[in-house]
C-alpha positions in Angstrom: 0.2 0.4 0.0 2.6 2.5 0.9 4.4 2.0 -2.5 0.7 2.4 -4.6 0.4 5.9 -2.2 4.0 7.0 -2.9 3.3 6.4 -7.1 0.4 8.0 -7.1 2.0 11.4 -5.1 4.7 11.0 -7.6 2.3 10.7 -10.3 0.2 14.1 -9.2 3.6 16.2 -8.8 4.3 15.5 -12.6 1.3 16.5 -13.4 0.8 19.4 -11.4 4.1 20.4 -12.7 3.3 19.3 -16.0 0.2 21.6 -16.0 2.2 24.6 -14.7 4.9 24.3 -17.6 1.9 24.5 -19.9 0.3 27.5 -18.8 3.2 28.9 -19.8 4.7 27.2 -22.4 6.9 29.1 -25.0 5.4 28.9 -28.6 7.7 28.6 -31.6 5.1 28.8 -34.1 5.0 32.6 -35.3 1.9 32.8 -37.1 0.1 30.7 -34.4 1.6 33.1 -31.7 0.1 36.5 -33.3 -3.2 34.5 -34.0 -3.3 33.6 -30.2 -2.4 36.6 -29.0 -5.0 38.7 -31.3 -7.6 36.2 -30.7 -7.2 36.3 -26.6 -6.5 40.2 -26.3 -3.0 39.6 -25.4 0.6 41.1 -25.9 2.9 39.1 -27.9 6.5 38.5 -26.1 9.1 37.5 -28.2 11.9 35.8 -27.2 15.3 36.3 -29.2 17.7 33.9 -27.4 20.7 31.9 -27.9 19.5 29.0 -25.4 22.2 26.8 -25.4 25.0 29.0 -25.2 23.9 32.8 -24.9 25.6 33.6 -21.2 23.2 36.6 -20.4 20.2 34.5 -22.3 20.3 31.4 -19.6 21.0 34.2 -17.0 17.7 36.1 -18.1 16.1 33.0 -18.0 17.4 32.3 -14.6 16.8 35.3 -13.3 13.5 36.4 -14.7 11.7 34.2 -17.2 11.6 31.2 -15.0 10.1 33.3 -12.0 6.4 32.7 -10.5 6.9 36.9 -10.9 6.9 36.8 -14.6 5.2 33.3 -15.4 1.8 34.9 -13.4 1.9 37.8 -15.4 2.1 36.3 -18.5 -0.4 33.8 -18.5 -3.1 36.7 -17.7 -1.3 39.3 -20.0 1.4 37.4 -22.8 1.7 35.2 -25.8 5.3 33.6 -25.6 7.1 33.2 -28.4 10.8 31.9 -28.3 12.7 32.5 -31.4 15.6 30.2 -30.9 18.9 30.4 -32.4 20.7 27.8 -30.6 24.4 25.8 -31.4 24.1 22.5 -30.0 20.4 21.8 -30.2 18.7 20.2 -33.4 16.3 22.7 -35.3 13.8 22.2 -38.0 14.9 24.0 -40.6 11.2 25.1 -41.3 12.0 27.0 -37.7 15.6 28.0 -38.3 13.8 29.6 -41.8 11.5 31.6 -39.6 13.9 32.5 -37.3 16.2 34.0 -39.1 13.5 36.2 -41.1 11.9 37.4 -37.7 15.7 38.1 -36.5 16.0 40.5 -40.2 12.5 41.5 -39.5 12.9 43.5 -36.4 16.7 44.3 -36.8 18.3 41.3 -33.7 21.8 42.1 -33.3 22.4 40.7 -30.0 20.8 38.3 -27.6 18.7 38.2 -25.5 16.7 40.6 -27.5 12.9 40.9 -26.6 10.4 42.2 -28.3 6.8 42.8 -27.3 4.3 43.3 -30.7 0.3 44.3 -29.5 -2.6 42.3 -31.0 -2.2 43.8 -34.3 1.4 43.2 -34.9 2.7 46.3 -34.5 6.1 46.8 -32.3 5.2 48.8 -29.0 8.7 47.7 -27.3 11.9 46.3 -27.8 14.7 45.4 -25.4 18.3 44.1 -26.2 20.7 42.5 -23.7 20.3 41.9 -20.0 17.5 43.3 -18.0 18.5 44.6 -14.4 16.5 44.3 -11.8 15.1 41.3 -11.3 11.1 39.8 -12.3 9.6 42.6 -10.6 11.5 45.4 -12.4 10.7 43.6 -15.9 6.8 42.7 -14.9 6.7 46.8 -14.2 7.9 47.4 -17.8 5.7 45.1 -19.2 2.4 46.4 -17.2 3.1 49.6 -18.9 2.8 48.6 -22.2 -0.1 46.2 -21.0 -2.2 49.6 -19.5 -1.0 52.3 -22.7 
């Protein structure tokens, strides 16, 4: 009986973790993310990143994007799009092409770079580099955009 209970607790914990992660899952398809932002009346938050090699990208993810303050705000107000340029991870060709096109379109020169679009696809904010001040400062900046 003890083994069954432990097993059930482990399954429940895994499900809860998966559900929480799904709430803040990062889309990789630009068109799908754009449509979702428009239909849900949310901002589209684009994270241009080198997820497996860029030190500031990894730090930004660890210090801000993975924190509850950002995740809670994102769940209510943002559609998250990751535009990744990894060095070691494999990506489908169609994704690599899309990401290069988006980087050109938004004039991305370094990582991380964050671009926020309104529901109509108009750029309303851009930040290049690490954002100081932690999740509270980052969310406060995004909150200004949401209110305007």
